C-alpha positions, 0 to 999 in steps of 0.5 A: 294166204298171209303174203307178209310171212315169207322165208327163203334159203339157198344151198350151193355145191360145185361139181365137175360136170357140165350143165348138160350132164346135170340136166340130164339127171334132172329130167331123168325123174324115174331115177331121182330115187337113185340120188334123193333119199326123200323120193320113193317114186315119182310120176310126171304127168307129161313132158319136163316142161313148165306147167307140167304136174308130177306126184312124188311118193315120200319114203313114208308113203305120203304123196306130194303133188307139184307143179313145174312152174318155170323150166329153162333147159340146162339152166333151172327148173322151179317146182311149186307145191301148195301145202295148206295155205303155204306155197313152197317154191324150189328152184334148182339152178345150174351155173357154169363155174369153169369149162367142165365145172358147174354149181348147182343151187337149190333155193327154196322160198315159202309164203304162207302161214307156216312159211318158216316151218315148212321151209325149214323142214323141207330144206333140212335135207337139201345138203344131203340130197345135193351130195347125193346128186353129186355122187350119182353124177360122178359115178355116172360119168365114170 
């Protein structure tokens, strides 16, 4: 793996939800397809903790296998996927802005021969996914 070939980008969105409310949606993997159009289904192979593997079926039927590499309840989770020789890490972070208002941040970091291409491709829908998550949270809190 070419360790010098790296690419990173992050996206932020403020929502009128607490970290606890956001976290409950994150750990409810069975319902990710309700707010993330890039997920057809997901199978998690244990509890939502560091070290657990999961398989995500994409709308085109492709299966992507990833691992939760760092989970801190109501703060963040980071998943990692190896695509060929390119490592893809995505951090889903929650920060408090004000009481009852939080910011979620999706940060992607890729490393390997196709770091930029994979990073740009994978993160191209992040703003849409985050908007879907915000809508899902708003509808769920009504």
